[in-house]
C-alpha positions in Angstrom: 17.7 7.2 -21.6 19.1 8.8 -18.4 22.2 10.9 -18.3 24.8 8.7 -16.9 26.9 11.7 -15.6 24.2 12.4 -13.1 23.1 10.5 -10.0 20.4 7.9 -10.6 19.7 4.4 -11.2 19.1 2.3 -14.2 16.1 0.1 -14.9 16.9 -3.6 -14.4 16.5 -6.0 -17.2 16.0 -9.8 -17.1 14.4 -12.6 -19.0 13.2 -15.4 -16.7 11.7 -13.7 -13.6 12.0 -10.6 -11.4 11.0 -9.1 -8.2 10.9 -5.4 -7.2 10.6 -4.6 -3.5 11.6 -1.9 -0.9 14.3 -4.1 0.7 17.2 -6.1 -1.1 16.9 -9.2 1.0 13.2 -9.6 0.2 14.0 -9.2 -3.5 16.8 -11.7 -3.4 14.6 -14.2 -1.5 11.9 -13.8 -4.0 14.2 -14.4 -7.0 15.7 -17.4 -5.2 12.1 -18.9 -4.8 11.6 -18.4 -8.5 14.9 -20.2 -9.3 13.9 -23.0 -7.1 10.8 -23.7 -9.0 8.3 -21.5 -7.4 6.0 -19.1 -9.2 5.1 -15.4 -8.9 2.7 -16.2 -6.1 5.2 -18.2 -4.0 7.8 -15.5 -4.6 5.5 -12.6 -3.6 4.4 -14.2 -0.4 8.0 -15.0 0.5 9.1 -11.4 -0.1 6.0 -9.9 1.6 6.4 -11.8 4.9 10.1 -11.2 5.0 9.5 -7.5 4.6 7.7 -7.7 7.9 11.0 -8.7 9.4 13.2 -6.3 7.4 10.9 -3.3 7.7 8.8 -3.9 10.9 7.8 -0.3 11.2 5.9 -0.6 7.9 4.4 -3.9 7.9 3.9 -7.3 9.6 1.7 -10.2 10.1 -0.6 -8.2 12.3 -1.7 -6.1 9.2 -3.7 -6.4 6.0 -3.0 -6.9 2.4 -4.5 -6.5 -1.2 -3.3 -8.3 -4.3 -3.9 -8.4 -8.1 -2.7 -11.5 -9.8 -2.4 -11.7 -13.6 -2.8 -15.5 -14.4 -0.2 -17.1 -16.7 -2.4 -18.6 -19.3 -5.4 -16.5 -20.2 -4.1 -13.1 -19.0 -7.1 -12.7 -16.6 -6.6 -10.4 -13.6 -8.1 -11.5 -10.3 -8.1 -9.5 -7.1 -7.8 -10.7 -3.4 -9.1 -8.6 -0.5 -7.0 -9.6 2.5 -8.2 -6.8 4.8 -9.7 -7.7 8.2 -13.0 -6.7 9.8 -14.1 -4.9 12.9 -14.9 -7.1 16.0 -18.4 -8.4 16.2 -18.9 -6.3 19.2 -17.7 -3.0 17.8 -20.3 -0.2 18.0 -20.1 3.4 16.8 -22.8 4.4 19.2 -20.7 3.2 22.2 -17.7 5.3 21.1 -19.9 8.4 20.5 -21.5 7.9 23.9 -17.9 8.0 25.4 -17.4 11.3 23.7 -15.4 10.2 20.7 -15.8 12.1 17.5 -13.2 10.1 15.6 -11.5 6.6 16.2 -8.3 7.2 18.0 -5.4 6.3 15.7 -3.3 4.5 18.3 -5.9 3.1 20.6 -7.2 -0.5 20.8 -10.5 0.6 19.1 -8.6 1.1 15.8 -7.4 -2.5 15.8 -9.4 -4.6 13.2 -8.7 -8.4 12.9 -5.5 -8.9 10.8 -6.3 -10.3 7.4 -2.9 -10.7 5.6 -2.0 -14.1 6.9 -5.3 -15.7 5.8 -4.8 -14.1 2.3 -1.3 -15.5 2.0 -2.4 -18.9 2.9 -5.3 -18.7 0.5 -3.2 -17.5 -2.4 -0.5 -20.2 -1.6 -3.2 -22.9 -1.6 -5.0 -21.8 -4.7 -2.2 -20.6 -7.0 1.2 -21.4 -5.5 3.5 -24.2 -6.6 5.7 -24.7 -3.4 4.6 -25.6 0.0 4.1 -22.9 2.7 7.1 -24.2 4.5 9.4 -23.5 1.6 7.8 -20.1 0.9 8.1 -19.0 4.5 11.5 -20.3 5.1 13.5 -17.0 4.2 11.3 -15.1 6.7 11.7 -17.7 9.4 15.6 -17.8 8.7 16.0 -14.0 9.1 13.6 -13.6 11.9 15.7 -16.1 13.9 19.2 -15.1 12.7 18.6 -11.5 12.4 18.6 -8.7 9.9 20.9 -5.6 9.8 18.8 -2.5 9.8 19.0 -0.6 6.5 19.3 3.2 6.1 15.8 4.2 5.3 14.3 1.8 8.0 16.8 3.3 10.5 15.5 6.7 9.5 11.9 5.9 10.1 12.3 3.7 13.2 12.9 6.4 15.9 9.8 8.5 15.2 7.6 5.5 14.7 8.9 3.9 17.9 7.7 6.8 20.0 4.2 5.2 19.6 5.2 1.9 21.0 3.6 1.0 24.3 3.6 -2.0 26.6 4.9 -5.4 25.2 5.7 -3.7 21.9 8.5 -1.9 23.4 10.1 -5.1 24.4 9.8 -6.7 21.0 10.7 -3.7 18.8 13.4 -1.8 20.7 17.0 -2.7 21.6 17.6 -2.0 25.2 14.7 0.6 25.1 16.1 2.5 22.1 15.4 2.4 18.4 18.2 0.6 16.5 20.4 2.5 14.2 21.7 1.5 10.7 23.8 -1.7 10.9 22.3 -2.8 14.2 21.0 -6.5 13.8 17.3 -7.1 14.9 15.8 -10.4 15.6 12.2 -11.5 16.1 12.2 -15.1 17.5 8.5 -14.9 18.5 7.6 -14.2 14.9 9.8 -17.0 13.7 7.8 -19.3 15.8 4.5 -18.0 14.6 5.7 -18.6 11.0 6.7 -22.1 11.7 3.2 -22.8 13.0 1.7 -21.2 9.9 4.0 -23.3 7.8 2.8 -26.5 9.5 -0.9 -25.8 10.0 -1.8 -23.0 7.5 -4.1 -20.2 8.5 -5.1 -22.2 11.7 -1.5 -21.7 13.0 -2.3 -17.9 13.3 -6.0 -17.6 13.7 -6.5 -20.5 16.1 -4.6 -22.1 19.0 -1.8 -20.5 21.1 -0.9 -17.6 18.6 -4.5 -16.4 18.4 -5.0 -16.8 22.2 -1.9 -14.6 22.7 -3.2 -11.9 20.3 -6.8 -12.1 21.9 -5.7 -12.0 25.4 -3.3 -9.1 24.8 -6.1 -7.2 23.0 -8.7 -7.8 25.7 -6.3 -6.7 28.4 -6.0 -3.4 26.6 -9.8 -3.0 26.5 -10.4 -4.6 23.0 -13.7 -6.2 22.0 -11.9 -8.9 20.0 -13.0 -12.6 20.5 -11.9 -16.1 19.5 -14.7 -16.2 17.0 -13.6 -12.9 15.3 -10.2 -14.5 14.5 -11.4 -17.9 13.7 -14.0 -16.6 11.2 -11.7 -14.2 9.3 -11.6 -14.9 5.7 -10.2 -13.2 2.6 -12.3 -12.8 -0.5 -11.5 -12.8 -4.3 -12.8 -9.7 -6.0 -13.3 -8.3 -9.5 -10.8 -5.6 -10.3 -12.0 -2.2 -11.6 -10.4 -0.2 -14.4 -10.5 2.9 -16.5 -9.0 3.8 -19.9 -6.4 6.5 -19.8 -5.3 7.6 -23.3 -5.6 4.0 -24.6 -4.1 2.3 -21.6 -6.4 0.6 -19.0 -5.4 1.5 -15.4 -6.5 -1.7 -13.3 -7.1 -1.2 -9.7 -8.4 -3.2 -6.7 -12.0 -2.3 -5.9 -13.2 -0.9 -2.5 -12.7 -1.0 0.4 -9.2 0.0 -1.0 -8.9 3.6 -2.6 -8.2 2.3 -6.0 -11.3 4.0 -7.3 -9.8 7.4 -6.1 -6.8 6.7 -8.5 -9.3 6.2 -11.3 -11.3 9.4 -10.4 -7.9 11.2 -10.5 -6.9 9.7 -13.8 -10.3 10.6 -15.3 -9.7 14.2 -14.2 -6.3 14.5 -15.5 -7.3 13.0 -18.9 -9.2 16.3 -19.6 -5.9 18.3 -19.7 -3.2 18.3 -22.3 -0.5 17.5 -19.9 2.0 16.7 -22.7 2.3 20.3 -23.5 3.4 21.1 -20.0 6.8 20.9 -18.3 6.9 17.6 -16.4 7.7 19.2 -13.1 6.6 22.8 -13.7 4.1 25.0 -12.1 1.1 24.2 -14.5 1.2 20.4 -14.3 1.9 20.4 -10.5 -1.1 22.8 -10.0 -3.4 20.8 -12.0 -2.4 17.6 -10.3 -2.6 19.0 -6.8 -6.1 20.4 -7.5 -7.3 17.2 -9.1 -5.9 15.3 -6.1 -8.0 17.4 -3.8 -11.1 16.4 -5.7 -10.3 12.7 -5.9 -9.6 12.6 -2.2 -12.8 14.3 -1.4 -14.7 11.8 -3.6 -12.9 8.9 -1.8 -13.8 10.3 1.7 -17.5 10.6 0.8 -18.1 7.2 -0.9 -15.4 4.5 -0.5 -16.1 2.0 2.2 -16.6 -1.7 2.8 -17.8 -3.1 -0.7 -21.1 -4.1 0.9 -22.0 -0.4 1.7 -20.1 1.3 -1.2 -23.1 1.9 -3.6 -21.6 4.7 -5.5 -18.8 2.9 -7.2 -20.3 3.3 -10.8 -20.6 7.0 -10.1 -16.9 7.2 -9.0 -15.8 5.4 -12.2 -18.0 7.5 -14.7 -15.9 9.4 -17.2 -18.5 12.2 -17.0 -17.9 12.7 -13.3 -14.2 13.1 -14.1 -15.1 15.8 -16.7 -17.4 17.6 -14.2 -14.6 17.5 -11.6 -12.0 18.8 -14.0 -14.2 21.8 -14.9 -13.8 23.0 -11.3 -10.1 23.4 -11.7 -9.0 27.0 -12.5 -5.5 27.8 -13.7 -4.9 30.9 -11.5 -6.4 30.0 -8.2 -6.7 27.0 -5.7 -9.7 25.1 -4.4 -10.0 26.2 -0.8 -13.0 23.9 0.1 -13.2 21.0 -2.4 -16.0 19.4 -0.4 -18.3 22.4 -1.0 -17.2 22.7 -4.7 -18.1 19.0 -5.4 -21.4 19.0 -3.5 -23.4 18.9 -6.6 -21.3 16.3 -8.3 -21.1 13.7 -6.0 0.6 6.3 5.7 3.6 3.4 6.2 3.3 0.3 4.0 5.3 -2.1 1.7 4.6 -2.8 -1.9 6.2 -5.5 -4.0 5.7 -7.0 -7.5 6.8 -10.2 -9.1 6.8 -11.6 -12.6 7.8 -15.3 -13.3 8.9 -17.0 -16.5 5.3 -17.9 -17.4 4.4 -14.1 -17.1 2.3 -14.8 -14.1 2.3 -11.4 -12.4 1.5 -10.3 -8.8 1.0 -6.8 -7.6 0.8 -6.9 -3.7 0.6 -4.3 -1.0 0.9 -5.3 2.7 0.6 -2.8 5.6 0.0 -2.0 9.3 -1.0 1.5 8.3 0.8 3.9 10.7 4.4 3.4 11.7 4.3 0.4 14.0 0.6 0.3 13.4 -1.3 0.9 16.7 2.0 0.8 18.7 0.7 -2.2 20.5 1.7 -5.9 20.2 0.8 -9.3 21.6 2.6 -10.2 24.8 4.3 -13.6 24.0 4.9 -13.6 20.2 5.2 -9.9 19.5 2.7 -9.7 16.7 2.4 -5.9 16.1 -1.3 -5.0 15.6 -2.2 -2.6 12.7 -4.6 0.3 13.2 -6.7 0.1 10.1 -9.8 0.7 12.1 -8.8 4.4 12.2 -9.9 4.4 8.6 -13.6 4.2 9.8 -15.4 7.3 10.8 -18.1 7.9 13.4 -20.6 9.9 11.2 -23.9 8.5 11.5 -25.2 6.9 8.3 -22.0 7.4 6.5 -21.0 4.5 4.2 -17.7 4.3 6.1 -19.2 4.4 9.6 -17.8 1.9 12.0 -20.0 -1.2 12.3 -19.6 -4.7 13.7 -17.9 -7.0 11.2 -17.3 -4.2 8.7 -14.2 -3.5 6.7 -12.8 0.1 6.8 -11.7 2.2 4.0 -8.0 1.4 3.2 -5.4 3.7 1.6 -3.4 0.7 0.3 -3.8 -0.2 -3.4 -2.0 -2.5 -5.9 -2.3 -1.7 -9.6 -1.6 -3.0 -13.2 -1.7 -1.5 -16.6 -3.1 -3.2 -19.6 -3.3 -2.5 -23.4 -6.1 -4.2 -25.2 -6.3 -7.7 -23.6 -2.5 -7.8 -22.8 -1.3 -6.8 -19.3 2.1 -5.1 -19.6 2.8 -3.5 -16.2 2.5 -4.2 -12.4 3.2 -1.4 -10.1 2.3 0.3 -6.8 3.2 3.4 -4.8 3.1 3.2 -1.1 2.6 6.0 1.3 -0.7 6.2 3.1 -3.1 8.8 1.6 -0.6 9.6 -1.1 -1.1 6.3 -2.9 -3.9 7.2 -5.3 -2.0 10.3 -6.2 1.2 8.3 -6.7 -0.5 5.9 -9.0 -1.7 8.8 -11.2 1.6 10.5 -11.1 3.4 7.2 -12.2 0.8 6.7 -15.0 0.9 10.3 -16.4 4.8 10.4 -16.1 4.8 7.4 -18.6 1.8 8.2 -20.8 2.1 11.9 -21.0 5.8 12.4 -20.7 7.3 9.3 -22.1 9.4 8.3 -19.0 10.6 4.8 -18.5 9.4 3.0 -15.3 12.5 3.9 -13.3 12.3 7.7 -14.3 8.6 7.7 -13.6 9.4 6.6 -10.0 12.4 8.9 -9.6 10.7 12.3 -10.4 9.8 14.7 -7.6 6.4 14.4 -6.0 3.6 16.7 -4.7 0.8 16.2 -2.4 -2.0 18.3 -0.9 -2.6 17.7 2.9 -4.1 19.7 5.7 -4.1 22.9 3.7 -0.6 22.6 2.5 0.9 21.8 -0.9 3.8 19.6 -0.1 6.7 19.6 -2.6 9.7 17.3 -2.4 13.0 19.0 -2.6 13.4 17.9 -6.2 11.2 20.9 -7.3 12.9 24.1 -8.3 12.7 27.4 -6.3 10.9 29.0 -9.4 8.2 26.3 -9.3 7.7 26.9 -5.6 7.4 30.6 -6.2 5.0 30.1 -9.0 2.7 27.8 -7.0 2.8 30.3 -4.1 1.8 33.1 -6.4 -1.3 31.2 -7.4 -2.3 30.7 -3.8 -0.6 27.4 -2.7 0.7 27.1 0.8 4.0 25.5 -0.3 5.9 23.4 2.2 8.6 20.7 2.0 7.7 17.4 3.7 9.9 16.0 6.4 9.9 12.5 4.8 9.8 11.5 1.0 6.4 11.1 -0.4 5.9 7.3 -0.5 7.9 4.9 -2.4 7.2 2.6 -5.4 8.1 -0.5 -7.4 7.2 -1.6 -11.0 7.8 -4.3 -13.4 7.2 -3.9 -17.0 6.8 -6.8 -19.6 8.3 -5.9 -23.0 6.2 -8.4 -24.9 8.0 -7.7 -28.2 11.5 -8.3 -26.9 10.6 -10.9 -24.4 12.3 -9.1 -21.5 11.2 -7.9 -18.1 12.1 -4.2 -17.0 12.1 -3.5 -13.2 12.2 -0.2 -11.4 12.7 0.5 -7.7 12.1 3.8 -6.0 15.3 5.5 -4.6 13.2 6.8 -1.6 13.5 3.3 -0.1 16.4 0.9 0.5 15.1 -1.8 -2.1 15.8 -2.8 -5.6 14.6 -4.7 -8.6 16.4 -8.1 -9.2 15.9 -10.6 -11.9 17.5 -13.7 -13.4 
């Protein structure tokens, strides 16, 4: 139990249904959908689409999503890959011939076809109870009437908006400036798009006037996107992957997301007696940072479109985790993890919903960078993501850009299962941090006995670009101790990610929700 004399937030308890999101309006709308007879799928779609209105710098209908759904009767978990593909005319050789070594993060070449709307429509049709019109009504209402900008969104908007170009500036700025907390923002163009999706399903987005607006806008920017690229976009059901960590199964979505990297990291950390260490001390942080370097290296080597990711069994192998763990030394840092492992092998929203039948949805929805590519369609203001920046231009690499291929994604939903009983749905947003965030959340609970809220609250670390980033929650003594080992310790400008979680207490018949204080959101139940 937390110390009620100190700042913090309590976990939220309810019996009939719950949603945890990064914005209160989305959580409220999801719970209202549940109260009106919808199920967890209906509520998750309602919350996700509304988050694109409440947090447009983080997500939107021009992006991608992944979901895990625990079915209400048999406890089976299914996955859904709602990530889009590169245009049929995309070609790595053409980019290399133009002198590109990487895919420019904020150029039109980084824009793959948006996959999220197709996935929402498919989930609604296959597993939802309510009509799309009912499910999308909260987002349509707030897009039309407006949403007051919340504090965390206001913090993120100015820096992200520096990338906005062309028509995106018209749709996502107020009189040419980023809004501040309390300003009301409206997106009437998106409201009209959602009305068409409500009437016509996926065809309201991928065909007709909305698609024509997106395609014409992309082609005017030099994009290779065609009518057929949009019309043929389809999500796919997938088989989740998992690994056992100290008796609990960590269940992740398979590639092209980086869920396998979270499993690699968990397999490494399982080799250490973390319970004997201080939760936020030097040793635990050092081990986690070094393990994260190794997991990220494995991700960058092997994770790609599932059709070209042929090393998945290798990544999930417990022996590989042991081999990687053996590379970690307690008194020095790994300077070049890629060389050490040669013989062994960003902005987003997350939400989770559980309904009274214990159907559970773990969903992550993203445009990748803040405001994605910084580009939007002219008429309706659909902000295009830049997931194509997840490809590389290395000839023969599994993740090399190819026509019709899906790039490696950082976004990942997760669940936890004990035996045949799923008891937790969770996710940690934050670009490349997400796999590390999953492992941190898991080990906070399993090794240190934290409840879900405390597991999200604790300070975070992340190795990136030669730095060991420590949030301000770490003590000066820990910073000095890590520096003495050889870490280049820095403090990140922004918090490391954000997270949401719902736990099912099967014995008491209650739901326990947690929401990361790094975001504006909350867990709500009824």
